[in-house]
Steps between C-alpha positions, in 0.01 A plus 500: 500500500644780288652419163671733257447516124850578375467425128237448229562271204478742205373242251237362735379848594481600132303185417260549792438868420454416131230243575327719760492797263379280214206389717432860604512610135250228409253617763542867404467427127173313558355800686622739230348279228167473684489874560579561131215271396257710707593826330246605234723512190261356249599202291875559499679172438837679526440569867407135555820388329706746707338367817569140400866579424535679834365193681817323389749787472441668836576193716812429293620861536428498875682167533809624316516817710462287814783275387736792434411704806495191724863436406590866556328509841667175612842630393446830680374318809812282505719809475313686775483188722879476479523849648218475755481130586165437331147463630423323824193280536357357818339158460275315741453125494174382648497185708868430455808643670813517291740596780470202721 
């Protein structure tokens, strides 16, 4: 069975991309913080504070960019799908026939 994706909901796509990028930013910020803790910089509490702030700020920044660019991508997809017909997906249902 082939189905066509003709339109993306801009708000839903923005929300999804915002959350996915927030999670990605959280993972990346943890690795950056851990790597920063391994660097031999002496007893620099400023670097620790910067790392702690980045643990919060980086996921938020990633999430906001995901929200904005998710909306832009969904809008552009909808425009392009209007010209080209959209993406086609082929689905398989196991153990059940839908056509009869």
